[in-house]
KOLPA-506530 format. One record per atom (N, C-alpha, C): atom name; residue in one letter; x, y, z; residue number from 1. Coordinates in steps of 0.001 Angstrom, whole numbers, plus 500000, padded with zeros to 6 digits. Layout:
<name CA&resn A&px X&py Y&pz Z&resi NUM> .
...
END
This chain:
<name N&resn M&px 057198&py 521757&pz 861694&resi 1> .
<name CA&resn M&px 056982&py 520677&pz 860645&resi 1> .
<name C&resn M&px 057887&py 519493&pz 861435&resi 1> .
<name N&resn T&px 057134&py 518480&pz 860724&resi 2> .
<name CA&resn T&px 057922&py 516703&pz 861268&resi 2> .
<name C&resn T&px 057985&py 516481&pz 859400&resi 2> .
<name N&resn I&px 059234&py 515660&pz 859565&resi 3> .
<name CA&resn I&px 059701&py 514343&pz 858496&resi 3> .
<name C&resn I&px 059094&py 513162&pz 859331&resi 3> .
<name N&resn L&px 057985&py 512648&pz 858488&resi 4> .
<name CA&resn L&px 057905&py 511059&pz 859044&resi 4> .
<name C&resn L&px 058436&py 510070&pz 858625&resi 4> .
<name N&resn W&px 059070&py 509339&pz 858835&resi 5> .
<name CA&resn W&px 059892&py 508379&pz 857829&resi 5> .
<name C&resn W&px 059515&py 507202&pz 857479&resi 5> .
<name N&resn Q&px 058091&py 506959&pz 858357&resi 6> .
<name CA&resn Q&px 057261&py 506065&pz 857971&resi 6> .
<name C&resn Q&px 055616&py 506584&pz 857986&resi 6> .
<name N&resn P&px 055575&py 507152&pz 856635&resi 7> .
<name CA&resn P&px 054644&py 508141&pz 856720&resi 7> .
<name C&resn P&px 053198&py 507375&pz 856786&resi 7> .
<name N&resn H&px 051837&py 507772&pz 857464&resi 8> .
<name CA&resn H&px 050821&py 506670&pz 857610&resi 8> .
<name C&resn H&px 050106&py 506950&pz 856324&resi 8> .
<name N&resn Y&px 050455&py 507489&pz 855081&resi 9> .
<name CA&resn Y&px 049487&py 507509&pz 853764&resi 9> .
<name C&resn Y&px 050409&py 506755&pz 853246&resi 9> .
<name N&resn P&px 049701&py 505737&pz 852827&resi 10> .
<name CA&resn P&px 049851&py 504158&pz 852664&resi 10> .
<name C&resn P&px 050990&py 504050&pz 851360&resi 10> .
<name N&resn P&px 050401&py 504797&pz 850025&resi 11> .
<name CA&resn P&px 051619&py 504799&pz 848882&resi 11> .
<name C&resn P&px 053069&py 505235&pz 849449&resi 11> .
<name N&resn F&px 053215&py 506670&pz 850342&resi 12> .
<name CA&resn F&px 054283&py 507124&pz 850457&resi 12> .
<name C&resn F&px 055329&py 506263&pz 851255&resi 12> .
<name N&resn R&px 054777&py 505273&pz 852418&resi 13> .
<name CA&resn R&px 055063&py 504276&pz 853037&resi 13> .
<name C&resn R&px 055103&py 503267&pz 852740&resi 13> .
<name N&resn D&px 054523&py 502675&pz 851719&resi 14> .
<name CA&resn D&px 055015&py 501687&pz 851031&resi 14> .
<name C&resn D&px 056137&py 501728&pz 849860&resi 14> .
<name N&resn G&px 056608&py 502954&pz 849421&resi 15> .
<name CA&resn G&px 057364&py 503014&pz 848671&resi 15> .
<name C&resn G&px 058691&py 504270&pz 849255&resi 15> .
<name N&resn G&px 058677&py 503968&pz 850771&resi 16> .
<name CA&resn G&px 059799&py 504181&pz 851297&resi 16> .
<name C&resn G&px 059988&py 505724&pz 851087&resi 16> .
<name N&resn I&px 058999&py 506457&pz 850804&resi 17> .
<name CA&resn I&px 058880&py 507900&pz 850666&resi 17> .
<name C&resn I&px 058752&py 508591&pz 851666&resi 17> .
<name N&resn P&px 059716&py 509463&pz 852241&resi 18> .
<name CA&resn P&px 059358&py 510059&pz 853555&resi 18> .
<name C&resn P&px 058676&py 511336&pz 853370&resi 18> .
<name N&resn D&px 057937&py 511633&pz 854439&resi 19> .
<name CA&resn D&px 056707&py 512754&pz 853988&resi 19> .
<name C&resn D&px 056717&py 513866&pz 855274&resi 19> .
<name N&resn I&px 056848&py 514941&pz 854281&resi 20> .
<name CA&resn I&px 057122&py 516539&pz 855572&resi 20> .
<name C&resn I&px 055279&py 516403&pz 855875&resi 20> .
<name N&resn Q&px 055095&py 516603&pz 857135&resi 21> .
<name CA&resn Q&px 053898&py 517122&pz 857784&resi 21> .
<name C&resn Q&px 054029&py 518369&pz 858626&resi 21> .
<name N&resn D&px 052874&py 518709&pz 858647&resi 22> .
<name CA&resn D&px 052880&py 519827&pz 859477&resi 22> .
<name C&resn D&px 053567&py 521078&pz 859396&resi 22> .
<name N&resn F&px 053888&py 521285&pz 858310&resi 23> .
<name CA&resn F&px 054503&py 522385&pz 857815&resi 23> .
<name C&resn F&px 053468&py 523518&pz 857867&resi 23> .
<name N&resn N&px 054193&py 524817&pz 858681&resi 24> .
<name CA&resn N&px 053009&py 525548&pz 858634&resi 24> .
<name C&resn N&px 053670&py 526520&pz 859036&resi 24> .
<name N&resn V&px 053717&py 527977&pz 858218&resi 25> .
<name CA&resn V&px 054355&py 529216&pz 858529&resi 25> .
<name C&resn V&px 053171&py 530566&pz 858601&resi 25> .
<name N&resn L&px 052619&py 530607&pz 859997&resi 26> .
<name CA&resn L&px 052242&py 531381&pz 860471&resi 26> .
<name C&resn L&px 051783&py 533055&pz 859336&resi 26> .
<name N&resn P&px 050607&py 533325&pz 858864&resi 27> .
<name CA&resn P&px 050345&py 534366&pz 858110&resi 27> .
<name C&resn P&px 050952&py 535717&pz 858022&resi 27> .
<name N&resn P&px 051233&py 536312&pz 859180&resi 28> .
<name CA&resn P&px 052003&py 537750&pz 859534&resi 28> .
<name C&resn P&px 053566&py 537560&pz 859096&resi 28> .
<name N&resn F&px 053740&py 536244&pz 859028&resi 29> .
<name CA&resn F&px 055549&py 535684&pz 858635&resi 29> .
<name C&resn F&px 055557&py 535213&pz 857493&resi 29> .
<name N&resn R&px 054468&py 534966&pz 856497&resi 30> .
<name CA&resn R&px 054687&py 534786&pz 855036&resi 30> .
<name C&resn R&px 055368&py 535424&pz 854441&resi 30> .
<name N&resn R&px 055922&py 534924&pz 853332&resi 31> .
<name CA&resn R&px 056441&py 535655&pz 851802&resi 31> .
<name C&resn R&px 057590&py 536433&pz 852383&resi 31> .
<name N&resn Q&px 058651&py 535925&pz 853718&resi 32> .
<name CA&resn Q&px 059949&py 536423&pz 854188&resi 32> .
<name C&resn Q&px 060785&py 535019&pz 853833&resi 32> .
<name N&resn G&px 060272&py 534609&pz 853172&resi 33> .
<name CA&resn G&px 061790&py 533097&pz 852619&resi 33> .
<name C&resn G&px 061543&py 532228&pz 853977&resi 33> .
<name N&resn I&px 060885&py 532559&pz 854819&resi 34> .
<name CA&resn I&px 060730&py 531427&pz 856047&resi 34> .
<name C&resn I&px 060408&py 530210&pz 855572&resi 34> .
<name N&resn G&px 059122&py 529965&pz 854948&resi 35> .
<name CA&resn G&px 058860&py 528448&pz 854369&resi 35> .
<name C&resn G&px 059315&py 527972&pz 853482&resi 35> .
<name N&resn T&px 060582&py 529074&pz 852365&resi 36> .
<name CA&resn T&px 061669&py 528354&pz 851744&resi 36> .
<name C&resn T&px 062919&py 527647&pz 852705&resi 36> .
<name N&resn A&px 063411&py 528607&pz 853632&resi 37> .
<name CA&resn A&px 063929&py 528015&pz 854263&resi 37> .
<name C&resn A&px 063974&py 526750&pz 854909&resi 37> .
<name N&resn L&px 062590&py 526803&pz 855550&resi 38> .
<name CA&resn L&px 062024&py 525001&pz 856187&resi 38> .
<name C&resn L&px 062545&py 524342&pz 855341&resi 38> .
<name N&resn L&px 061623&py 524787&pz 854514&resi 39> .
<name CA&resn L&px 061581&py 523051&pz 853305&resi 39> .
<name C&resn L&px 063004&py 523282&pz 852716&resi 39> .
<name N&resn D&px 063640&py 523758&pz 852327&resi 40> .
<name CA&resn D&px 065547&py 523700&pz 851768&resi 40> .
<name C&resn D&px 065922&py 522728&pz 853338&resi 40> .
<name N&resn R&px 065971&py 522873&pz 854457&resi 41> .
<name CA&resn R&px 066213&py 522162&pz 855335&resi 41> .
<name C&resn R&px 065910&py 520701&pz 855341&resi 41> .
<name N&resn A&px 064260&py 521061&pz 855461&resi 42> .
<name CA&resn A&px 063909&py 519317&pz 855440&resi 42> .
<name C&resn A&px 063836&py 518633&pz 854383&resi 42> .
<name N&resn E&px 064033&py 519500&pz 853000&resi 43> .
<name CA&resn E&px 064708&py 518864&pz 852174&resi 43> .
<name C&resn E&px 066264&py 517956&pz 851840&resi 43> .
<name N&resn Q&px 066824&py 519068&pz 852518&resi 44> .
<name CA&resn Q&px 068842&py 518664&pz 852699&resi 44> .
<name C&resn Q&px 068511&py 516934&pz 853533&resi 44> .
<name N&resn I&px 068065&py 517313&pz 854777&resi 45> .
<name CA&resn I&px 067944&py 516013&pz 855667&resi 45> .
<name C&resn I&px 066995&py 515196&pz 855157&resi 45> .
<name N&resn V&px 066287&py 515037&pz 854223&resi 46> .
<name CA&resn V&px 065423&py 514151&pz 853579&resi 46> .
<name C&resn V&px 066420&py 513162&pz 852639&resi 46> .
<name N&resn A&px 067174&py 514193&pz 851997&resi 47> .
<name CA&resn A&px 067939&py 513664&pz 851136&resi 47> .
<name C&resn A&px 068916&py 513105&pz 850941&resi 47> .
<name N&resn E&px 069410&py 512784&pz 852146&resi 48> .
<name CA&resn E&px 070405&py 512320&pz 852769&resi 48> .
<name C&resn E&px 069927&py 510875&pz 852851&resi 48> .
<name N&resn R&px 068815&py 510364&pz 853024&resi 49> .
<name CA&resn R&px 068013&py 508967&pz 853417&resi 49> .
<name C&resn R&px 067387&py 508662&pz 852117&resi 49> .
<name N&resn S&px 066783&py 509517&pz 851192&resi 50> .
<name CA&resn S&px 065946&py 508922&pz 850088&resi 50> .
<name C&resn S&px 066143&py 510179&pz 848793&resi 50> .
<name N&resn P&px 065442&py 509912&pz 847944&resi 51> .
<name CA&resn P&px 065865&py 510491&pz 846438&resi 51> .
<name C&resn P&px 064342&py 511276&pz 846473&resi 51> .
<name N&resn V&px 063465&py 510730&pz 846932&resi 52> .
<name CA&resn V&px 062209&py 511516&pz 846500&resi 52> .
<name C&resn V&px 061354&py 511981&pz 847989&resi 52> .
<name N&resn V&px 060692&py 513097&pz 848447&resi 53> .
<name CA&resn V&px 060111&py 513623&pz 849460&resi 53> .
<name C&resn V&px 058657&py 514118&pz 849071&resi 53> .
<name N&resn G&px 057897&py 513196&pz 850190&resi 54> .
<name CA&resn G&px 056495&py 513481&pz 849806&resi 54> .
<name C&resn G&px 055822&py 514744&pz 850715&resi 54> .
<name N&resn I&px 054727&py 515206&pz 850755&resi 55> .
<name CA&resn I&px 053795&py 516319&pz 851331&resi 55> .
<name C&resn I&px 052668&py 516331&pz 851142&resi 55> .
<name N&resn G&px 051994&py 516522&pz 851510&resi 56> .
<name CA&resn G&px 050537&py 516290&pz 851420&resi 56> .
<name C&resn G&px 049882&py 517976&pz 851644&resi 56> .
<name N&resn V&px 048480&py 518409&pz 851058&resi 57> .
<name CA&resn V&px 048445&py 519865&pz 851204&resi 57> .
<name C&resn V&px 046658&py 519545&pz 851091&resi 57> .
<name N&resn G&px 046826&py 520573&pz 852050&resi 58> .
<name CA&resn G&px 044671&py 520560&pz 852214&resi 58> .
<name C&resn G&px 044136&py 521541&pz 850884&resi 58> .
<name N&resn L&px 043093&py 521394&pz 850422&resi 59> .
<name CA&resn L&px 042390&py 521971&pz 849396&resi 59> .
<name C&resn L&px 041927&py 523100&pz 849255&resi 59> .
<name N&resn Y&px 041132&py 523452&pz 850573&resi 60> .
<name CA&resn Y&px 040513&py 524901&pz 850890&resi 60> .
<name C&resn Y&px 041552&py 525839&pz 850733&resi 60> .
<name N&resn A&px 041167&py 527346&pz 850855&resi 61> .
<name CA&resn A&px 041761&py 528905&pz 850575&resi 61> .
<name C&resn A&px 042825&py 528750&pz 851766&resi 61> .
<name N&resn D&px 042279&py 528373&pz 852908&resi 62> .
<name CA&resn D&px 043698&py 528228&pz 853683&resi 62> .
<name C&resn D&px 044939&py 527900&pz 853626&resi 62> .
<name N&resn Y&px 044806&py 526365&pz 852407&resi 63> .
<name CA&resn Y&px 046188&py 526756&pz 852141&resi 63> .
<name C&resn Y&px 046653&py 526775&pz 850631&resi 63> .
<name N&resn G&px 046225&py 527596&pz 850353&resi 64> .
<name CA&resn G&px 046665&py 528387&pz 848928&resi 64> .
<name C&resn G&px 047913&py 528855&pz 848961&resi 64> .
<name N&resn A&px 048528&py 529658&pz 849897&resi 65> .
<name CA&resn A&px 049935&py 529683&pz 850301&resi 65> .
<name C&resn A&px 050858&py 528456&pz 849922&resi 65> .
<name N&resn A&px 050166&py 527341&pz 850565&resi 66> .
<name CA&resn A&px 051081&py 526382&pz 850993&resi 66> .
<name C&resn A&px 051231&py 525687&pz 849131&resi 66> .
<name N&resn Q&px 050327&py 525501&pz 848638&resi 67> .
<name CA&resn Q&px 049868&py 525096&pz 847861&resi 67> .
<name C&resn Q&px 050610&py 525668&pz 846701&resi 67> .
<name N&resn C&px 050870&py 526795&pz 846621&resi 68> .
<name CA&resn C&px 051521&py 527672&pz 845009&resi 68> .
<name C&resn C&px 053099&py 527170&pz 845526&resi 68> .
<name N&resn L&px 053359&py 527417&pz 847033&resi 69> .
<name CA&resn L&px 054762&py 527632&pz 847182&resi 69> .
<name C&resn L&px 055486&py 525729&pz 846543&resi 69> .
<name N&resn Y&px 054442&py 524913&pz 846580&resi 70> .
<name CA&resn Y&px 054737&py 523573&pz 846563&resi 70> .
<name C&resn Y&px 055259&py 523447&pz 845186&resi 70> .
<name N&resn A&px 054195&py 523959&pz 844159&resi 71> .
<name CA&resn A&px 054224&py 524056&pz 842927&resi 71> .
<name C&resn A&px 055644&py 524725&pz 842157&resi 71> .
<name N&resn R&px 055422&py 525723&pz 842640&resi 72> .
<name CA&resn R&px 056841&py 526331&pz 842874&resi 72> .
<name C&resn R&px 058171&py 525895&pz 842519&resi 72> .
<name N&resn R&px 058168&py 525018&pz 843757&resi 73> .
<name CA&resn R&px 059277&py 523869&pz 843980&resi 73> .
<name C&resn R&px 059592&py 522502&pz 843424&resi 73> .
<name N&resn G&px 058112&py 522727&pz 842605&resi 74> .
<name CA&resn G&px 058420&py 521721&pz 841447&resi 74> .
<name C&resn G&px 058098&py 520424&pz 842114&resi 74> .
<name N&resn Y&px 057395&py 520334&pz 842914&resi 75> .
<name CA&resn Y&px 055856&py 519339&pz 843850&resi 75> .
<name C&resn Y&px 055415&py 519014&pz 842561&resi 75> .
<name N&resn I&px 054826&py 517659&pz 842329&resi 76> .
<name CA&resn I&px 053713&py 517366&pz 841627&resi 76> .
<name C&resn I&px 053126&py 516293&pz 842312&resi 76> .
<name N&resn P&px 051848&py 516036&pz 842059&resi 77> .
<name CA&resn P&px 050562&py 515351&pz 842140&resi 77> .
<name C&resn P&px 051217&py 513839&pz 842575&resi 77> .
<name N&resn D&px 051104&py 513204&pz 843437&resi 78> .
<name CA&resn D&px 050992&py 511483&pz 843029&resi 78> .
<name C&resn D&px 050728&py 510891&pz 842138&resi 78> .
<name N&resn G&px 049615&py 511405&pz 841540&resi 79> .
<name CA&resn G&px 048094&py 510820&pz 841180&resi 79> .
<name C&resn G&px 047201&py 510110&pz 841552&resi 79> .
<name N&resn R&px 046873&py 509920&pz 842837&resi 80> .
<name CA&resn R&px 046226&py 508772&pz 842915&resi 80> .
<name C&resn R&px 045277&py 509743&pz 843561&resi 80> .
<name N&resn G&px 044710&py 511315&pz 842963&resi 81> .
<name CA&resn G&px 043629&py 512248&pz 843623&resi 81> .
<name C&resn G&px 043412&py 512255&pz 844624&resi 81> .
<name N&resn L&px 042272&py 512897&pz 845361&resi 82> .
<name CA&resn L&px 041699&py 513356&pz 846257&resi 82> .
<name C&resn L&px 042013&py 512014&pz 847903&resi 82> .
<name N&resn M&px 042414&py 512430&pz 848742&resi 83> .
<name CA&resn M&px 042646&py 511826&pz 849969&resi 83> .
<name C&resn M&px 041990&py 512177&pz 851278&resi 83> .
<name N&resn Y&px 040969&py 511457&pz 851862&resi 84> .
<name CA&resn Y&px 040123&py 511804&pz 852877&resi 84> .
<name C&resn Y&px 040624&py 510857&pz 853999&resi 84> .
<name N&resn N&px 041436&py 511580&pz 855222&resi 85> .
<name CA&resn N&px 042342&py 510516&pz 856170&resi 85> .
<name C&resn N&px 043304&py 509580&pz 855392&resi 85> .
<name N&resn D&px 043843&py 509813&pz 854357&resi 86> .
<name CA&resn D&px 044809&py 509050&pz 853668&resi 86> .
<name C&resn D&px 044106&py 508005&pz 853105&resi 86> .
<name N&resn E&px 042752&py 508304&pz 852832&resi 87> .
<name CA&resn E&px 041838&py 507548&pz 852102&resi 87> .
<name C&resn E&px 041498&py 507722&pz 850883&resi 87> .
<name N&resn P&px 041473&py 506941&pz 849458&resi 88> .
<name CA&resn P&px 040864&py 507888&pz 848481&resi 88> .
<name C&resn P&px 039579&py 508226&pz 848419&resi 88> .
<name N&resn V&px 039126&py 509353&pz 848127&resi 89> .
<name CA&resn V&px 038010&py 509837&pz 847411&resi 89> .
<name C&resn V&px 037216&py 508702&pz 846647&resi 89> .
<name N&resn E&px 036036&py 508556&pz 846799&resi 90> .
<name CA&resn E&px 035869&py 507600&pz 845427&resi 90> .
<name C&resn E&px 034826&py 508944&pz 845161&resi 90> .
<name N&resn R&px 034856&py 508335&pz 843369&resi 91> .
<name CA&resn R&px 033700&py 509315&pz 842380&resi 91> .
<name C&resn R&px 032195&py 509278&pz 842947&resi 91> .
<name N&resn G&px 031801&py 510471&pz 842821&resi 92> .
<name CA&resn G&px 030573&py 510397&pz 843652&resi 92> .
<name C&resn G&px 030428&py 510401&pz 845062&resi 92> .
<name N&resn E&px 031320&py 510716&pz 845671&resi 93> .
<name CA&resn E&px 030949&py 510001&pz 846933&resi 93> .
<name C&resn E&px 031287&py 511784&pz 847849&resi 93> .
<name N&resn S&px 030748&py 511876&pz 849078&resi 94> .
<name CA&resn S&px 030166&py 513272&pz 849258&resi 94> .
<name C&resn S&px 031090&py 513275&pz 850335&resi 94> .
<name N&resn I&px 031959&py 513618&pz 850997&resi 95> .
<name CA&resn I&px 032747&py 514583&pz 852021&resi 95> .
<name C&resn I&px 032684&py 515857&pz 852717&resi 95> .
<name N&resn M&px 033408&py 516142&pz 853857&resi 96> .
<name CA&resn M&px 033463&py 516887&pz 854552&resi 96> .
<name C&resn M&px 034889&py 517867&pz 853638&resi 96> .
<name N&resn V&px 034878&py 518792&pz 853383&resi 97> .
<name CA&resn V&px 035990&py 519569&pz 853000&resi 97> .
<name C&resn V&px 036229&py 520287&pz 854686&resi 97> .
<name N&resn D&px 037626&py 519905&pz 854887&resi 98> .
<name CA&resn D&px 038362&py 520180&pz 855798&resi 98> .
<name C&resn D&px 039568&py 519712&pz 855862&resi 98> .
<name N&resn D&px 040470&py 519469&pz 856975&resi 99> .
<name CA&resn D&px 042094&py 519157&pz 857337&resi 99> .
<name C&resn D&px 042201&py 517941&pz 856456&resi 99> .
<name N&resn A&px 041598&py 516990&pz 856700&resi 100> .
<name CA&resn A&px 041634&py 515920&pz 856280&resi 100> .
<name C&resn A&px 041337&py 515477&pz 854934&resi 100> .
<name N&resn L&px 040981&py 516603&pz 854126&resi 101> .
<name CA&resn L&px 040915&py 516561&pz 853059&resi 101> .
<name C&resn L&px 042397&py 516895&pz 852213&resi 101> .
<name N&resn T&px 043050&py 515934&pz 851257&resi 102> .
<name CA&resn T&px 044483&py 516385&pz 851330&resi 102> .
<name C&resn T&px 044442&py 515612&pz 850001&resi 102> .
<name N&resn L&px 045862&py 516507&pz 849542&resi 103> .
<name CA&resn L&px 045959&py 515781&pz 847409&resi 103> .
<name C&resn L&px 047192&py 515892&pz 848012&resi 103> .
<name N&resn Y&px 047973&py 514890&pz 847956&resi 104> .
<name CA&resn Y&px 049962&py 514002&pz 848150&resi 104> .
<name C&resn Y&px 050491&py 514935&pz 846740&resi 104> .
<name N&resn F&px 051607&py 515173&pz 847106&resi 105> .
<name CA&resn F&px 052810&py 515260&pz 845841&resi 105> .
<name C&resn F&px 053876&py 515167&pz 846352&resi 105> .
<name N&resn A&px 054888&py 514658&pz 845671&resi 106> .
<name CA&resn A&px 055895&py 514123&pz 845813&resi 106> .
<name C&resn A&px 056966&py 514974&pz 844794&resi 106> .
<name N&resn R&px 058400&py 515055&pz 845040&resi 107> .
<name CA&resn R&px 059242&py 515847&pz 844599&resi 107> .
<name C&resn R&px 060862&py 515072&pz 844440&resi 107> .
<name N&resn R&px 061706&py 514968&pz 843681&resi 108> .
<name CA&resn R&px 062760&py 514021&pz 843436&resi 108> .
<name C&resn R&px 063679&py 514785&pz 843762&resi 108> .
<name N&resn L&px 064741&py 514562&pz 844878&resi 109> .
<name CA&resn L&px 065709&py 515440&pz 845291&resi 109> .
<name C&resn L&px 066787&py 515353&pz 844696&resi 109> .
<name N&resn V&px 067187&py 513824&pz 843961&resi 110> .
<name CA&resn V&px 068178&py 513796&pz 843606&resi 110> .
<name C&resn V&px 067696&py 512773&pz 842199&resi 110> .
<name N&resn P&px 068997&py 513756&pz 841141&resi 111> .
<name CA&resn P&px 068753&py 513656&pz 839756&resi 111> .
<name C&resn P&px 068903&py 511926&pz 839899&resi 111> .
END
């Protein structure tokens, strides 16, 4: 897992929102609290410098566990829709469904 203080995703970069990237727990180790512990620590680190943290997630089934984890933790979509390589996917556009297809979420850390 990496915290990008200067994210590539323009809305996060321009808004000063740190981005958690490359978050992964190998399948045999899921559902043991490892992902929760990792996110707890990442959010603690980010909260020292920013009231908000961002994270992107892929949209096919391999990302299902991450999608559910982020929703349970209170991450909400940033409202900008689907991105492909950090660029908006336009209505009617055909794109490849792969790791570059992402939906970005944010979470307020400090009330």
